[in-house]
N, C-alpha and C positions, 0 to 999 in steps of 0.2 A: 319839678324833680331838683334837688339839693345841688350845690356845687360845690366838684369834688376839689378845683381849686381851691375854694375858700374850707373846704374842710382839709387840704395838705397845710395850709397858712397856720392851721391851730393844732392841728393833730397831726406830731413828729411819726408816730409809731403806729400803724394800720395792724390791730391785731388778727390773726388768720384762726379761726374759731370754729372746731367743728363739733356739732350738735349730735351725739348717737341717739338718743331719747327727748321726741320733741318735750317733754314734761321740765328738759333741762334749760329750756330756751330764756324763760323771763328771770327765772335766778342767776343765769351766765350774764345778760346783758344788762340785767340791773347790776350787778357787780362791777361791773367796765366801767357804768354811769358813775356810781358810787366813789369809784376809784379816779373820775377825771377824763376818762379816754373813753368817750361816747360814739365809739365807730367800729362797727363787725367786718369782715368779713368769712361770710359764714359759706364754710367749703361741703359742692356736691360730692364728698365725698361717700354721705349718707342718706339714705331715703326719706330720710323726713327734712331735709335740704329745703325744699321750696316753703316747707309747712311753716319752718321754723323762722323762717325770713318773713313771710307772711305775715308772724304772728311777732316777729318784734317791730315790725313796721307799725303795728295795728298798736303796742302798746308801748314803744319807745317813740314818737315820732320827730321827735329832735335829734335821735340818733344816724349814723351815717348808715346807713347797713347796705352792704351788696353781697356776691355772692364771688367765692372762688372755687378753684379746681376746674371750670366749666370749661367741655373740653370738646362742646360740638353745638350745632346752634337749636334744637331741640331744647338740651339745657340753658341757653340763654335765653331761649322766649320763656322756659318755667320759670326762670330767675325773674325774670324783668316782669312777668305777667305777676308776681308775688309781691312784686316795690320794689327788687333792688334795684340801688341807685347809682350804681358801679358794677360791671363784670371783670375779673382776672381768670387769668388763664395759666396755668403752667408752660404753656407752648403757645405757639402763633395760628390761628385759625381763623382762616381769612372769613368762612362760614360764620363764624361767632362774630367777626367784625363787622359783616353784612346784616347783620340780625340786630345790634348795637346800635351802626349807623342807624337805621329805618328806625329808634326807637329814640333816637337821640339819650342813647346810654353810653358815658365814658366806657372804653373797653382797653384793658391793662394788658397786652399780654405778653406771655414771659419772650424774652430774648437775651440769646445770651454769644451771637455773631452776627458779624456784618451782614451776613445775609440775612436773616431775621429781620435783624433792623432795616435793612432797604428792604423787605418784604412790608413791614409793618410803616416805614413811611408812607410805599406805595399806596397804602391803604389809608393814609391820613392822620395815620395814629405816629403820636411825637414823645410820647411818655409810654416808656414801657417797662413791666416787672425784669429783673435779672437775679435769676433763678436757677441752680441754687448759688445765690451769690460764694459764699464760700470755695467749692468746686470750681467756678470759674475765674478764681483771680482776686474775688472781692473788687474793692476800691481802686486797686492798678489796676483792673481790667476796663473796669467803667472809662475811667480817666485816657487808657488807650485808645477805646470805642469814640469817646469822642472829637477825638483829632478830625477822621472822615466825617463823623457825625454831630458838630457843632448844637444842633436844633432839636436832640432828645434830650429828655428827661429821664430818669432812672428812679425806682420802687425796689430798691435790692431787698432780697429775701431769702432766708435761708445761711442758719450761720454768723446771725449776724444778732446780738445779744449784749448788755449790759454794759460790759466789758468792752466792747468795740462800738456801741452805738453811735457814738458823739463824734466821730472819728469817720463816719460816714453822713452824720448829718452835717459835719462842718464843710460838707463841698457843693456847691449850688447848683449843679446840675442835679444832685437828690431831692425828690419831694418829701419822699421820708423813708421810713424802712418799714418791712413788713416781717410778722414772726408770729410763732406760738411762743413764746418763752414766758412772756407775760401771762399766758394761761395755765400755766402749772404751778397748782396748790391754792394758795390767796391770794386770788385776783385782785381784790383792792387792795392789800396791800401791795403787791406787785406793782398795780399802776401805779401807786403814788410812789415807790422806788424809782420807776422808772422818769415818773414827772422833775423828780430829784436830781437826778443822773442828768437829764437834758437842761434844765437849767443852769447845770454847774460850768 
């Protein structure tokens, strides 16, 4: 199983990828690799998500390929069976957490309130998705939440783009940012521009 801590140390932006047609899987993931961003959170918003993950894991063994928008245990099992090396949810699901723990697969649940973070900690989870980051107060909210929860790290998603990514990444409690902004238009060019911005 790939090490997601290692992933976050090298990949500071996690692409949120929607595969609508299975045939789009290889060209989409190939573009991310060519843009030197070899990671993908393939969302379970489409019927072909599990098959896309399976295909991606087979064709791009060096990529970090996980599943996003996972909202129940059944989806988590399907994603893990397909080879997902991490699971992301828009909210917190104890059922998904249980499936991931049993399979030893990292789970990043969406948490935006102290109550949700407390529930995540109780489940043994200390790295959480913060979604939608722009709606829930962005970096200021994250810093405020860290006062009672200094052990928690965040993966903010939603409203993060090239204009504010470095503001988030400069904060040491943020492991990476998530988003689909690099998936719009020319993926290779977008990824290269993203790396240039992060390097500044």
